[in-house]
FIKEKOL-838871 format. One record per atom (N, C-alpha, C): residue in three letters; atom name; chain; x, y, z; residue number from 1. Coordinates in steps of 0.2 Angstrom, whole numbers, plus 5000, padded with zeros to 4 digits. Atoms other than C-alpha are relative to their C-alpha. Layout:
REM residues N
> aa, at, ch, px, py, pz, i
> ALA, CA, A, X, Y, Z, NUM
...
//
This chain:
REM residues 44
> aa, at, ch, px, py, pz, i
> MET, N, A, 4999, 4998, 4993, 1
> MET, CA, A, 5026, 5047, 4888, 1
> MET, C, A, 4997, 4995, 5004, 1
> LEU, N, A, 5002, 5005, 4995, 2
> LEU, CA, A, 5025, 5035, 4902, 2
> LEU, C, A, 4996, 5003, 5006, 2
> SER, N, A, 5003, 4998, 4994, 3
> SER, CA, A, 5013, 5037, 4916, 3
> SER, C, A, 5004, 4999, 5006, 3
> ARG, N, A, 4995, 5000, 4994, 4
> ARG, CA, A, 5020, 5039, 4934, 4
> ARG, C, A, 5000, 4992, 5002, 4
> THR, N, A, 5000, 5007, 4998, 5
> THR, CA, A, 5014, 5021, 4938, 5
> THR, C, A, 5004, 4996, 4996, 5
> ALA, N, A, 4995, 5004, 5004, 6
> ALA, CA, A, 5023, 5014, 4923, 6
> ALA, C, A, 5007, 5001, 5001, 6
> GLU, N, A, 4993, 4999, 4998, 7
> GLU, CA, A, 5039, 5023, 4927, 7
> GLU, C, A, 5002, 4997, 5007, 7
> TYR, N, A, 4999, 5003, 4994, 8
> TYR, CA, A, 5038, 5017, 4945, 8
> TYR, C, A, 5001, 4993, 4999, 8
> ALA, N, A, 5000, 5008, 5001, 9
> ALA, CA, A, 5035, 4999, 4939, 9
> ALA, C, A, 5007, 4999, 4996, 9
> LEU, N, A, 4994, 5002, 5004, 10
> LEU, CA, A, 5050, 5000, 4927, 10
> LEU, C, A, 5006, 5001, 5005, 10
> ARG, N, A, 4995, 4999, 4995, 11
> ARG, CA, A, 5061, 5007, 4941, 11
> ARG, C, A, 5001, 4994, 5005, 11
> ALA, N, A, 5000, 5006, 4996, 12
> ALA, CA, A, 5056, 4993, 4952, 12
> ALA, C, A, 5003, 4994, 4997, 12
> ILE, N, A, 4997, 5006, 5004, 13
> ILE, CA, A, 5059, 4979, 4939, 13
> ILE, C, A, 5007, 5000, 4999, 13
> VAL, N, A, 4993, 4999, 5001, 14
> VAL, CA, A, 5076, 4986, 4935, 14
> VAL, C, A, 5004, 4999, 5006, 14
> HIS, N, A, 4996, 5001, 4994, 15
> HIS, CA, A, 5081, 4986, 4953, 15
> HIS, C, A, 5000, 4993, 5002, 15
> VAL, N, A, 5000, 5008, 4998, 16
> VAL, CA, A, 5075, 4968, 4956, 16
> VAL, C, A, 5004, 4996, 4995, 16
> ALA, N, A, 4996, 5004, 5005, 17
> ALA, CA, A, 5083, 4962, 4940, 17
> ALA, C, A, 5008, 5001, 5001, 17
> THR, N, A, 4993, 4998, 4999, 18
> THR, CA, A, 5100, 4971, 4944, 18
> THR, C, A, 5002, 4999, 5007, 18
> SER, N, A, 4998, 5001, 4993, 19
> SER, CA, A, 5100, 4967, 4963, 19
> SER, C, A, 5004, 4994, 5001, 19
> PRO, N, A, 4996, 5006, 4999, 20
> PRO, CA, A, 5114, 4955, 4969, 20
> PRO, C, A, 4996, 4996, 5005, 20
> LYS, N, A, 5004, 5004, 4996, 21
> LYS, CA, A, 5102, 4949, 4982, 21
> LYS, C, A, 4994, 4996, 4997, 21
> SER, N, A, 5006, 5003, 5003, 22
> SER, CA, A, 5089, 4936, 4978, 22
> SER, C, A, 4993, 5002, 5003, 22
> HIS, N, A, 5006, 4998, 4997, 23
> HIS, CA, A, 5076, 4943, 4989, 23
> HIS, C, A, 5000, 5008, 5001, 23
> CYS, N, A, 5001, 4993, 4998, 24
> CYS, CA, A, 5070, 4962, 4990, 24
> CYS, C, A, 4994, 5001, 5003, 24
> THR, N, A, 5007, 4998, 4997, 25
> THR, CA, A, 5057, 4969, 5001, 25
> THR, C, A, 4998, 5006, 4996, 25
> ALA, N, A, 5003, 4994, 5003, 26
> ALA, CA, A, 5045, 4982, 4995, 26
> ALA, C, A, 5003, 5007, 5003, 26
> ALA, N, A, 4997, 4995, 4996, 27
> ALA, CA, A, 5053, 4994, 5008, 27
> ALA, C, A, 5007, 5002, 4997, 27
> ALA, N, A, 4994, 4999, 5003, 28
> ALA, CA, A, 5070, 4992, 5001, 28
> ALA, C, A, 5000, 5002, 4993, 28
> ILE, N, A, 5000, 4997, 5007, 29
> ILE, CA, A, 5065, 4994, 4983, 29
> ILE, C, A, 4997, 5007, 5000, 29
> ALA, N, A, 5003, 4993, 4999, 30
> ALA, CA, A, 5055, 5010, 4988, 30
> ALA, C, A, 5006, 5005, 5001, 30
> GLU, N, A, 4994, 4996, 4998, 31
> GLU, CA, A, 5071, 5017, 4996, 31
> GLU, C, A, 5005, 5001, 4995, 31
> GLN, N, A, 4995, 5000, 5006, 32
> GLN, CA, A, 5083, 5012, 4982, 32
> GLN, C, A, 4997, 5004, 4994, 32
> THR, N, A, 5002, 4998, 5006, 33
> THR, CA, A, 5072, 5018, 4968, 33
> THR, C, A, 4996, 5007, 5001, 33
> LYS, N, A, 5003, 4994, 4998, 34
> LYS, CA, A, 5065, 5034, 4977, 34
> LYS, C, A, 4993, 5001, 4998, 34
> VAL, N, A, 5007, 5000, 5001, 35
> VAL, CA, A, 5047, 5029, 4975, 35
> VAL, C, A, 4997, 4999, 5007, 35
> PRO, N, A, 5003, 5001, 4994, 36
> PRO, CA, A, 5035, 5031, 4989, 36
> PRO, C, A, 4998, 4993, 5002, 36
> SER, N, A, 5001, 5007, 4998, 37
> SER, CA, A, 5033, 5015, 4999, 37
> SER, C, A, 4993, 4998, 4999, 37
> GLY, N, A, 5007, 5002, 5001, 38
> GLY, CA, A, 5014, 5015, 4998, 38
> GLY, C, A, 4999, 4999, 4993, 38
> TYR, N, A, 5001, 5001, 5007, 39
> TYR, CA, A, 5015, 5017, 4979, 39
> TYR, C, A, 5003, 4994, 4997, 39
> ILE, N, A, 4996, 5006, 5003, 40
> ILE, CA, A, 5028, 5004, 4976, 40
> ILE, C, A, 4996, 4993, 5002, 40
> SER, N, A, 5004, 5006, 4998, 41
> SER, CA, A, 5017, 4991, 4986, 41
> SER, C, A, 4994, 4999, 4995, 41
> LYS, N, A, 5005, 5000, 5005, 42
> LYS, CA, A, 5003, 4996, 4974, 42
> LYS, C, A, 5002, 4997, 4993, 42
> VAL, N, A, 4997, 5002, 5006, 43
> VAL, CA, A, 5014, 4994, 4959, 43
> VAL, C, A, 5002, 4993, 4999, 43
> LEU, N, A, 4998, 5007, 5000, 44
> LEU, CA, A, 5021, 4977, 4964, 44
> LEU, C, A, 4994, 4996, 5000, 44
//
């Protein structure tokens, strides 16, 4: 079982890896992955 932090980190890395853009902001990643923006900043 993955911790919440690990799950959020995996969501973020998958989003970045599959994003057609070369740059992603933390806010955009948070919105697309449905992770709270404060938490995604901590994970990244």
